[in-house]
C-alpha positions, 0 to 999 in steps of 0.5 A: 500500500502507498504510504500516507504522510502525516498531515499535521506536525505533532498530531497522530494520523487520526488527528486529535482525540482518542485513537479510533478502533479502525486505526489499530493496524497502524504501525505508529499508534502513539502521538508523534513527537512535538519536534517531528520534522516532516523532512525526515520522511517518516511515514505511516502505512495507510490503514486497512479498510475496515469495510469487508471486501465482498466475495467475488461473484462465483455465479458463472463458475457455479453454472459451469460446474452444474453443466459439467456435473450433469455431463459426468452424471450422464456417463456414470462418473458422479463420484468426481464431484460433490454438491452440498447445498449450494457448495460445489466440491470434488475433482470437478470443482478444482477443474472449474476453478482452474478455468475449465468451462466446456466438456471438450476441455474437461475430457482432457483431464478426465481421461487421465483419471483412474475413475475414467480409465476403470469405467471406459478401458476400451477408450484407453485401448483405442487411444493406445492403438492409435499411439502405436501406429494402428489407425483407430477411431476413438469413441466418446463415452456417450457412444460407448454407453450406447453400444453397451446398451445396444449389445445388452439388449441383443443378449437379453433378447437372445435369452442369454443368462443375465450374468453373461452381460451384467458387467459392462466393462468385462462382458461388453468392453472386454469382448470389443477389446478382444477384436470383435466389432459390435456388428460381429457380436450381433451377427454371432448372437442373432444368427448362430446362438439363436439358431442353436438355442431355438432348435429342439433341445437335442440340438443344444445337447449335441452342441455341448457334447460335441464341443465340450461345453459344460453350462449350455447357455453361457458356454454356448454364447462364450463359444460363439463369441470366441474371437479365435473362431470365425463366423464360418466355423461357428455356423458349421458347428451349429449345423453339425449340432443340428444334424446330430440333435435331429438324429437323436430325436429319431433315436440315432446316436450320430457321431460328430464326424457324421453330423458334420458331414450331414451339416455341410450338405446343401440341405435345409433344416427341414430336409435334414429332418425329413431325411432322418424320418426316412432313415428311421422308417428303414431302421428295421432293416438293420436288425438281422433276422434268421439266416441273414448274414450281411451286417447293416448298421444304423450308420449304413442307413444314414449313409444310404440316405444322406450320402447316397452311398451306393454300396449301402443302398444296394445292401438295403435293397437286397435285404428288402427284396430278401424279406419280401420274398420270404414273406411271399414264400410264407404265403406259398409263393417264391422265396429267396435262398442262397441258391436263388429264388425258389417256389415259383 
């Protein structure tokens, strides 16, 4: 503060009379000597203004705080600020006091916090890919939240158990970081998963049997969402399980190799079902009667119909003829023996 000269020789700064309380802060509170000479340039500091200084207007900062607090709440990071009555606080208030006024400015510091990186590890992952030289679009928190909701709804509609997607960071962002895109996840769930899960229960049973799954629903989804497996291999596995499951419905224990061969045929699901019906109608031919020496297995029945196996079809035809001839002979007609047809 600039010094103030004492105006009148021999008088204290406040003039005559007792010292008022507002002059308690002066360095020289006693009356000046009578022989005081103004030329010695003794000065006394100006007193502190006793009038309280009004607080700086914080309305603009408080408005910025409220706007940015609303944004943090919208992306699930309300732990980064406090609001007690009209008093702001927390990490956010420190940013506002340092001049942050917009979401764009806020994100610069926000992305460095542990809270942000723990909630949005995929964004950090995308940033690291860019930094390593792999061009990658970095999503905003709002975009990522939309994708999380989109995939959660996809999982829910498909009937997946809730524990499979109840942790967005691990169950959704983790799969996106493994290399699967949002579109790829939706395709695998909407096509392959629903193909198997909506099929007869025997299909699910065969899928778990063929591919070593323990918990049917969750394990099936994990298998289908394995980034190491292509959509082509997943579809092939689904068709294989379908063929084996439909075979089981008709009482056939179809091994995985046979089921995969059937699944790879250019045949619809209805065609697979119809063909197994035909095979089931011929099952009696695989049961040897007295005098029949040729072994015909259920595998031969399946091969004859699905693979059009000539050898198997001929064996079945001979047995049909043989049994037909025997039936005729039993009624007094011809019979087929090792010596040929007799009784004509």
